[in-house]
C-alpha positions in Angstrom: -18.7 -22.1 -19.6 -18.6 -19.8 -16.9 -14.8 -18.8 -15.5 -15.7 -16.8 -12.3 -15.3 -19.4 -10.1 -11.8 -20.0 -11.4 -10.9 -16.5 -11.8 -11.8 -15.7 -7.7 -9.5 -18.6 -7.3 -6.7 -16.9 -8.9 -7.4 -13.1 -8.1 -7.6 -13.8 -4.4 -4.7 -15.3 -3.2 -2.3 -13.9 -5.7 -3.7 -9.6 -4.4 -3.5 -11.4 -0.2 0.0 -12.7 -1.7 1.1 -9.5 -3.0 -0.7 -7.3 0.1 0.7 -8.9 2.3 4.1 -8.9 0.9 3.8 -5.3 0.0 2.7 -4.2 3.6 4.8 -6.1 5.8 8.2 -5.4 3.7 6.9 -1.5 3.2 6.4 -1.9 7.2 10.1 -3.3 8.0 12.3 -1.2 6.1 9.9 1.8 6.4 10.4 1.9 10.5 14.7 2.7 10.2 13.9 5.2 7.4 11.1 7.0 9.4 13.4 7.1 12.3 15.6 9.5 11.0 12.5 12.0 9.8 11.4 12.2 13.6 14.6 11.8 15.4 14.3 8.7 17.0 11.0 9.0 18.5 10.5 5.3 18.9 6.8 5.7 19.9 5.6 7.7 17.0 7.2 6.0 14.4 5.9 2.6 15.2 2.5 4.6 15.6 3.0 5.6 12.2 4.1 2.8 10.8 1.5 1.0 12.0 -1.0 3.0 11.3 0.1 2.9 7.8 0.7 -0.6 7.7 -3.2 -1.1 8.8 -4.3 1.4 6.3 -2.4 -0.9 3.4 -4.4 -4.1 4.5 -7.7 -2.1 4.7 -7.2 -0.9 1.0 -6.0 -4.1 -0.3 -9.0 -6.0 1.2 -11.5 -3.0 0.4 -10.4 -3.2 -3.5 -10.5 -7.3 -3.5 -14.2 -7.0 -2.2 -15.6 -4.4 -4.7 -13.8 -6.3 -7.7 -15.1 -9.6 -6.6 -18.7 -7.9 -5.9 -18.6 -6.8 -9.2 -17.6 -9.0 -11.3 -18.2 -9.4 -15.1 -18.9 -12.5 -16.6 -15.2 -14.2 -17.3 -16.2 -16.9 -20.5 -13.4 -17.4 -22.6 -9.7 -18.2 -21.1 -8.5 -14.6 -23.1 -11.0 -12.7 -20.6 -10.0 -14.3 -17.6 -6.3 -13.6 -18.3 -7.1 -9.7 -19.6 -10.0 -9.5 -16.3 -7.2 -10.9 -14.1 -4.7 -8.3 -15.3 -6.7 -5.3 -15.2 -7.7 -5.7 -12.1 -4.7 -6.5 -10.8 -2.6 -4.1 -12.6 -5.3 -1.8 -11.2 -4.4 -2.3 -7.7 -0.5 -1.9 -8.1 -1.0 1.2 -9.6 -3.1 2.7 -6.6 -0.8 1.2 -4.0 2.3 2.2 -6.1 0.4 6.0 -5.8 -0.7 5.9 -2.2 3.2 4.4 -1.2 4.6 7.6 -2.7 1.8 9.8 -1.6 2.7 8.7 1.8 6.7 9.5 1.4 6.0 12.5 0.1 3.9 13.7 3.0 6.4 12.3 5.5 8.9 14.3 3.5 6.9 17.6 3.5 6.8 17.0 6.9 10.0 16.4 7.8 10.7 19.8 5.7 8.5 22.0 7.4 9.0 20.6 11.0 13.6 21.1 10.3 12.8 24.6 8.7 10.9 26.1 11.4 13.6 24.5 14.3 15.9 27.2 16.0 19.4 26.7 14.8 22.1 26.4 17.4 23.8 29.8 17.7 27.9 29.9 18.2 28.4 32.4 20.9 
């Protein structure tokens, strides 16, 4: 018995819910944090935050499409659970890595920006 169709029906909604949930949470809670980094520049913060949101969706949808296009045959229940765990675990780790990479880039940018800013001198 081929369980691929069942695997697709379990994988796709779970990954979609995960992608939307993580992206929306980062988008909502990242804005106040980024406002501090970008000195309350609302326009820049919203632009960067929206670009990161779209990027998160694209990475997720791209991964889901690649996995579903090259899905191996799933015959047993054990194989079904192992395949789902492997594919879902991989995208979770990749997204966590991308998230921390984005934070590192933003913090580094902020550090260099503040480092090269002239300090106010008292008379």
